[in-house]
N, C-alpha and C positions, 0 to 999 in steps of 0.2 A: 342570766338574760329570760326574756319570754320564750325564746325559741325552742327551749327544751326542758321537759320536767326534770331530767335527771341533773341538769345544771342547777335548777332552783333548788332541788332536794340537797346536792352536795354543797350548796352555798350556804344553807341555813345555819350550818354549824359555824361558817365563817372559816376564815384561814388565820385567825388571829388567838394569841393565847391570851391566859388571864392577865397578863402584863401589857396587852395592847400591842404586843409584838407578831409581825408576820413574816414568813419568808418570801422573798421576791419571786421565786420561781413557782411557789405554791400559790401565790397570788393569781398567777396567770392560770394555772391549772384549774383552780376554783373557778374562774371566771370564766373559763372556755375562751381565752384570746389567743389568736393564732400569732405567733412570732416569727418575723421574717430572718432575724438574725440576733443572736447574743453577741455583743461586743464587750471586751474586758471583764468577762465572767466565763471561766472555764466550766466544762461539762460538769464537774464534780463540786463546784462552788456555788454558794448561794449568799444572799446579803439580808440582815434583818432590817425590816422596815417598819417604823412605829407611826406612819401616816402618809396620806396622800395629799397632793397639792397641784393645782393647775394654775396657780398666779405666783409668781417668784417673790412678791413683797409680803406673803404671808407664810413662806416655807419656814417649817422648824427643823431642827436638827434630827435626823432620821427619816425624813420624809422620801417618798419616791416623787418627782417631779415629773408631770405629764404634759408634754408641750402640745397646745391646742391653737390651731389655726382659727383666729376668730374674724369678725367683719372688718376690724379696724387693725388689728395687730397681729402677729404670729409668735406663739409661744417659744418656738424654737431659737427665737432672738434672745431670750432670756434665760436659756438653760445654763450657761455659764454663772449667771447671777445667782441662780437658785443653787447650784453646787457650793458656790460661796457662802451662801445663807444656812448651808448644812445638810441640803439634798444628798441622799447616800445612793442615788441612781436616777437616771433619766429615760423616760420612755418618749421615743420620738418617731417619726415616719421618715426621717432621713438623717444622715450622719451630722454630729454638731461639731464644726471646726473649732480646734483648740481645747476639746474636753480632755481632761488628764486621762491618761492610760488607766489610772487604778479606780476611775469611776465607770461602774457598770452603765452600758448604753443598751436598752432593749429597743430594736427596730420593728415597728409593726406598721402593717398596710394603712391603717386609719387610726389615729390617736383618738379622735372623736368617737369612735365606735368602742374603741377598747376602755375608755374612761368610764363610762357607766358600768361596766363589767368588773373591772378591777376594783370600783368602789363599792359595788354590792358585796364583792368577795370579801374585801376587808371588813365591812360593817355587818357582815352576817345576813345579807338579805332582809333588813328591817321590815320591809313592806309585807313578808310572807307571815310575820308574827303580829301583824296589824290588821284589822279591817280596814282596808284601803278603799275608799271611795273616790274616783276622778271625776270631776265636772268640766265639762268643756262647753263651748258656744260663745256667740258674740256677746249676748248680754245675760245678766242673771247668775253668774258664776258666784261671784261673792257672796250675795244673798242666800243662795241656794246651799252654799257650804256651810254658812253660820246657821241655817234652818235645819240642814241635816245634823249638825253638831247638837242642836237643842233637842232633837227626837232621839239620838244616841244617848245623850247624856241623862234624858228621862229614863231610859232602859239601863241607868247604872254602867254605861260604857264610857269612861273617859275618853274624850275625843279631841285631837288637835286640828287645827285650820292652818292651812298653808295657801296663801293667796296675795292678792294686791293690797289688802289692808295690813297684813303681817302674818308672821309665823307664831301663832299662839296655841298654848295649852292652858287652860284655865285662866289665872291671873298671871302666869308667865308669859314673858315674851321672849322669843328665842332668836338667836344671832342666825345668819344663813349657814354656819357651820356647826348648828345643832347645839350649841351652848346658851346659857340662859344670860339674856342680855341685860347689861348695866351701862348706863352712860359713862362715856370715856371723859367727858368734860361738863362742866356746868352749863346749864341752859340759861342764857341771859334774858330770856323772855319769861321764864317762870314769874306767876303774879301779875303779868301786864294784862290789861283788859282788850288790848287791840294792838294793830302794827301801826304803821305809819304810811302816809302815801309815798310812793317812789321807790319801792322796796328797799328800804333802808334798814329793815330789822334783820339782825344775824340769825343765822341757823346753824345752832351748834347744841350737841349734847341731846339730840332728838332721835326717837326710834324710828327707823326707815328700812325698808327692805328694797333690794335692787331689782327684782323682777317678780312678776305674778308668780311664776313657776322658776324656781331656783334651777341653776345649772345641774349637769348631771352628777357632779360631785357632791354639791350642797343637797340635792334631793335625797342621796343617800345619808349624808350627815344629818340633816333634819329630821329624817324618819328615825334614825338611830337615836337622836336626842330626845325626841317625842316618847319613844319606847322607854329609854333611860329615865325619863321624868314621870313616868306612870301611864302614859297613854295605852289605850288598848285598840284605837281607832283613829284614823285621821282622814278628814274631809279636804282634798285638794283642788284647786283651780288648776286645771291644764290648759295652758294657752296654745294656739296654734304654732307660735314660735318655738314652744317647747317640744313639741310633736316633731315639726319639721327638722328641728336641730338634734333629736335624739336624747332630750335631757331626762325624759322618763323611761327610758328603753329597758331599765331593768327595775322598774317599779311594777310590783305585782299586784294588780288592781282586782279587787273584789267585785266592785260595781262601777260601771262606767255611765256617765249621764250626759245626754244631749239637750241641751236647753233651746237653742234657736240659732239662726244663721243668717246674718243681714251684712251690709257693707260695711267693711273695717279692715285695716291692716294690709290693704292692697300695696301699699308702698313696699311691704316685705314680700308678699306672696305674688305680686304680679297679676292675678286675676283671682275671680271668685271661685273657678274651677280649682285652682291650686290651694287655696284658702280652704275650700270645703274637703279636699282630698288630705289636707294635713290634719284636720280636726278628725277625719274617719279613721285615721291611724290607731286612735284609742281603741276603738270598736273591735279592730282587726286583731288586737291582742288578745281578745276574750277566746279561751277555747275549752275551758273546763266547765262543763254543763252541772256539775255536781256542786260547785261554789260559785263561779262567776255569773254575773247577771248584767243585762243592758238594760238601761232606764231612757226611753226616748219620747220626746214631746212630738205629738202627732197633730198639733192645731196648725192650720195654715196660716199664712202671712197676715190675713186679714180676718178679722172676726165678722161672721155674717150678721151678727145682732148689734155690731158696734153703730151707734147714732153716726148720721152724717158728719163726717168731720167739720168740726168748727172751723168757720174761716173769717178772718176780718175783712175780707174783700170780695166774698161771693155776693152777687147781687147787692151792688154797692148801693147806699143811700147816704147823703151828706147830712148830718146832724148837728146842732149846737148842743153840746153837753152841759151839765149843771155846773162847769167850771167856765162856760162861755168860750169854749174851743169848737171849732168846726172839727169835725172828725168823721171817719167812715164807720159805718155799723152795717150789718146786714140783717136782711128780712128774718133770717133764723133767729138772731139775736132779740129781735123785737118780738119775735113770737114765744121767746122764752120768759116774757113777763116784763121787759124793759119798758114800762108804760111812758116813762118820760121821754125815752128816745123815739117811740111810736107817735107821741103826740107831737114832736118836733120834726119828724120826719117829712121830707119834701119829696116831690117827684125827682126821678132821676133825670138829671139835665141833658136835654137832647144834644147839646153841643159836647158833651163828653169825649175824651179821646177815645177812638175805636180801640176794639180789643186787640191785643198785640198777635199778629201771625206767627205760628209756629215755624221756626226756621229748621233746615233739613238736619242741623246738628243737634237742635233741641228734640225734634222727632226721634233721631237714632238713640239719644240719651233716654227720653222716656221709653222708647221700647225695650232698651236692654234693662231699666229699672223694673218694667213690668214683667219681663222675661224671668229676673231675678225673683221677684215677688211670688211670680207663679210655679217656682221650682218645687219639686216634691222633694224637699229636704227630709222629711220622715222617711220616706220609702228609701232614700239615698242611705240614711244611717241605719236603718233596719238592715237593709243588704249588707252593709259593712259588718255587722256584728252576726251576720250567717243567716240572716232572714228567720230564725228560730230553730234552725238546724244544730248551731254549734253550742248556744247557750240560751237560755230562756230569757225573753225579752217582756219586759213590764213597760206598757205605753201610758202616758198621762196627756191629759188636755181639759181645756176649759171652754172651748167654743161650743156651741150647742150641737153643730153638725157632727161633732166627733163624739158624741155622747155614748152611741152604741160600741163605736170601736175601741174606745179607750178602756183600759183596766182601772185607772184611777181617774176620777172625774169630778170635777167641782160643779154640784148640781144647783147650789145657791150660794150667792155673794151679796154681802151687804157692807157697802163702803161708807167710811166717814173720813173726816180729815185727820182722826186721832186713833181709829182702830178698825180692823177688818174682821167680819164674821162670814165664816165659811160652812157649808154642808158639803162633805167630802164622801164619794162613793169609791169603796175598793172591793177587790175581789172577796175579802172577808168579812165585809159589812160597812155600815156607813156611820158617820158620826158629826157632830156640829161642835166646833170650836171659835173662840174668839182670841185674837192675837193682836199684839202692839205693833204691828207694822203695817204701814198704809199704803194705799194706791192700787188701782187695778193691776197696774204693772207687776205688783208682787203676788197676785192670785197665782198665777202660774208657778211662780217659785215655791209657794207652798204645796202645789200639787207635786212638783219635782221632789221634794223632800220627803212627802208622804210615799210616793211611788220607791224611794229608796228604803224607807222604812218597812215597806211591804217586801221588797226584794230581799231585806236582810232577815225577814220573817220575825219582825219585832211585833209583839201583841198589839192589836188595834187600840186598847185603852191607853197604851203607853204611848203610842202614836199621837194620839189626840193629846195627852198631856204634854207632850214635847211640842206639838202645836201652839197650845195654849202659852207654853213658857217663851214662845219666840219673842225677842225684843228687837228694836230698830238696829240694823246694822251701820256701823259709822259711814257716813256720807252715802248712804243708800235710802233715798227719800226719807231724810232725817229730819224730824221737826225741830225746829229752834223755837222754844215756847218761853216767852217772857210774859205772859199774860194778856198779850195783844189782841184785839178783836179781828185777827186775820192770820191764817197760818204762813210761816215762812220755812220752806223745805230747801234742803240742800241735797243734790244727787249729783252722781258721778257721769250722768249721761254725756257721753262724748263722741257719740255716733249719731248719724241721721235718725235710725230707728229708735235708738234709747231715747233721744230727745223727744220724738214724736211720741212716744209711749208716756213719758214723764209728763208731759205737758196736758196730754188727753187724760192722764191719771187724775191730775188735780181737777181739771175740769169737770169730770165725771164724779167727782166727789162734791161737787156742788159751789165750786168758786164763782163769785161773781164777775169778777176780772182777773185774768191771767197775766201777771207781771213777769217777763221771763228775762233773767240775766245770764250770759253766757259768752263763751268764746271759743277758739279753737287752739289746739296746742301746735307749737312750732316743730320742725323737723318730723311731722307725721303725715301721714296720707292727705295731701292739699286738695285731693279730689271730693272730699266730703264737705268741704267748707262752705261752698255756695249752697249746696243742699241743705245743709243745717241752718243756714240764712234764711232759705225759702221757708223751711220747716217752722221756724221761730216767727216768722212774719205770718205765716198763714194761720197758725195756732193761737197767738197771744194777740191781747188787747194792747200790751205795751210792751216794747222790748228795747233792751239794753244790751248793745254789743261792745265787748270789752276782752280784755286780756286774759290769756291762759297759757302759763308755760311757754312763752315764745321761744325759748331755748337760743340756738343760734340765729334764728329769723328776726328780720325786722317786724316788731309788733304791729305796726302801722300796715306794712303789706298783708299781714294775716287778716286784719280787720277789713281791708279791701277786698281780700278773697271771698270773706262771709258776705260782704254787702252786696257782692256780684249777684247774689241769690234773691234780691229782691229790691235793690236800687232802682231799676227801670220802672217797676210797678209804681213805686213811690212818686218817682219823677213824672210819669204819665197821668197821676191823678189830676182831675180837672182843676180842684181849688188849689193844688200844690203847685202846678204848672202855670196858674196865674199869678202866683204870688213870688215863686222861687226866682231869685236874681242871679243865682250861681249854684254849682253843686254843693249841698249843703251836709251831705251824709258823710261828714268826717269827723275826726276828733277835734275838739276846739283849739288844740295846740298847733293843728296844721291849718288853721283859718287865720286871715290877717286879722289884727285886734279890732279894726274899725268894722270887721264883719260879724263879729261874734254874736252881738246882740240879734242880729237877723238870722244867724244859725240857730240859734236858740230857739228862736220863734218858730221857725220853719220845723225843727225837731219836736216842738210842741205840738204843732198841728197835726204831724201825722204820727205822734207818739212812738217813734222811732229815734233812739238815742245811740250816739256813738261815743263812748267814754274810755279811753285806752286804760286809764288806771282804775283797776278792779275796786280798789279801797273806795273811791267815790262812785262807782258804780252801784255797789251794794247798797250804800247809804241814800243814793238818789231813788232807788227803786223802792226800798222799804219806807221812804219818806211819803211816797206817791201813794202807797195802798191805804184803801179806806177799808171800813168793816165788811167782812165777807169775801174780800179781794184775796188773792192768794200770791205771795212772791215765791217764785221757783228760781233757785239759783244753781245753774248746771255747768258740769265739766271737771270739776275738782273733787268735788265730794269729800272723802277721808283725807285727802293730801292736806298737808300742813305747811307747804313751802310754794314759793313762785321761782321757777328757774329760769334764769336770764343770763346768756352768754356763758353757760358752763357752771354758773354760782347760783346757789340755792339762797333764797331769802325766806324767812318765816312769813307765812300768810295761810290763813285758815279760814275758809268761808263762814264756817259755822262760828268762830270767835268773831269774825267782823260783823255778822249779822245780829248776833247777841248784843255786841256793843252799841251797834246803830238802834236796835230796839231799846235798850235801855236810856239812850240819850235823846231820840227824836222827840219823845213826848213833852220834854222841857222845852225844846226848841218850839214846837208848835203851840204850846201853852203861852209861849212869850208873845205870841201874835205874828209869829214867821208862817207864811203861806208855802207849804212845801210840794203842793200839787202839781208844779210845773218847775221847769228850771229856767233861770236860776232861782233861788229861794229869795223871798223877799216879803216885805210888808204890803198889803195892798196899795197903801198910801206911799210911794216910793220916796216921797219928799222927807218922811220921818225914817226911813230905813237907813241903818248904818251901813253906809257903802252901796246900797241899792242892790244888796243881793249878797252872797255869801262865797264861801271857799268853792262851791260847785258853779259858781260864776267865773270861768277862767279868764 
């Protein structure tokens, strides 16, 4: 454990012999686990153990089975099944009725606290033999771990990555148990260019990981697997769930990194205070000033140099755009050189609906949000790391007002939609670098990785080479490029802050119009849905609200929650209010067939579309894009599945976007107008069907 150096040093040898066999009593001794009672095992008796399991379905002969009480089930109920499968002993926090007298039972006060200690003892505390970097924060964890790997490998330190995208070392993919992954069945989607509407594609034979941070047993197994396959370091995403549940209790971190903290996972933690406290546990583990370091982002929530946020409805002007559609633009947008819009802009209608008065509930929500945004997270995490008294702290920042305070600072940034150029100042010198990851959102992740390099005393020229070698991370501001004259970017943004940053990133990189496609996952924090709707509406020119892993929830209900963030604003617009005959911000399948044409007309007027099937939403968005626009598809990122009612179906935003880009040119060249929905020829009389598949 982390509690005592003696335990760590004793555990490094492990209690396992060359044949992978340990003695049960030795495991408890090496792990420093308190035992309430030994049952069915005499004082002078012991049992040989060849593995540890906490899932009765994967027990092998010779394993010791540890009963864990989870959120949905209790391992004590499966102890007899585990013994039948070959477990030679059971660790539990209570007696197991029906357990054979010949099977040793070890009663401990808390099996969840015992498991990481037993696992670390059995696998020889692998984290002590690795340079282990833990990254925590709401956003940026995945990209930061990959960038850290890039810097470590530039220093010839083979580095594994454990996180949301997978458990990887070089080209190897590892299972949660530390073995090398191989598909157990054939993947029927190999070679297919895309999925199909309606979640019809099977999901088999694909690599997937159960959690961002594996459970306490898998953590030790994975780290041991990394070590066995030649790793000298590991960069690990450490989620708040993992910290709250003790999954990394016996992982010995050399460096702990804090990226940022914004609204997320409140369904699990209950409050921002609990969420923040869970993440702080990572820094409280740091006690060795000779070896351990804390790396902390000291930027505030808002960048003082950030341009006034783009809004599609601040200072509203109704204009007719070049597609003949009345829409709303802003003074700011006109000032950015939209000459056609400026020429067509009319005076604000004096009869426009009055601004909505803030309700008491809305005011409380706003004040709560402002309180969260103004909270001094940097100070909180610096204090959690001991304020510099326990271990050295390296700070990093990108905001101008933090230039003097930060150890690592990005002094200059040049953004484009294809690469990012930075100048970085560190305590040991400055350097320039150009890397292939895009978006302002990633500049702070580069700073974090550089700060880790500084913390590990890697030479500056090697750090610079590592930054230059950085490549796009799967599903993190990932560009889908088929030679089209506008970028299509797939990103994992699934929180209000991440969505805000992602959209702003592409806008600041020079996009003419931002077309945003997003949804919210089911069985996850529902409080963030309306806020994400509000942000997408506020920041985007065109919005498609669609599906994203509904899980056990009704997908239409989730769409409704998102639309609550901007529905009233749209319906109160003067030109919409004059035209709308019924509430039209719904998926077509919920609209009576006789009203579908009117629904599409109204959604076209406000450029806010509701399409439950993500397959169609992605294609409609890409088909609308013009030169220098940017389509950003958010929420799923690297995920290659859609989870519906407990079943996964193959679906990958990147695959769908690529397929749409390859096919849409032919559609448009045939004379089909895709700038609106439904698609169709300008002369509907000659149109086959007067529309297309996107006309429900």
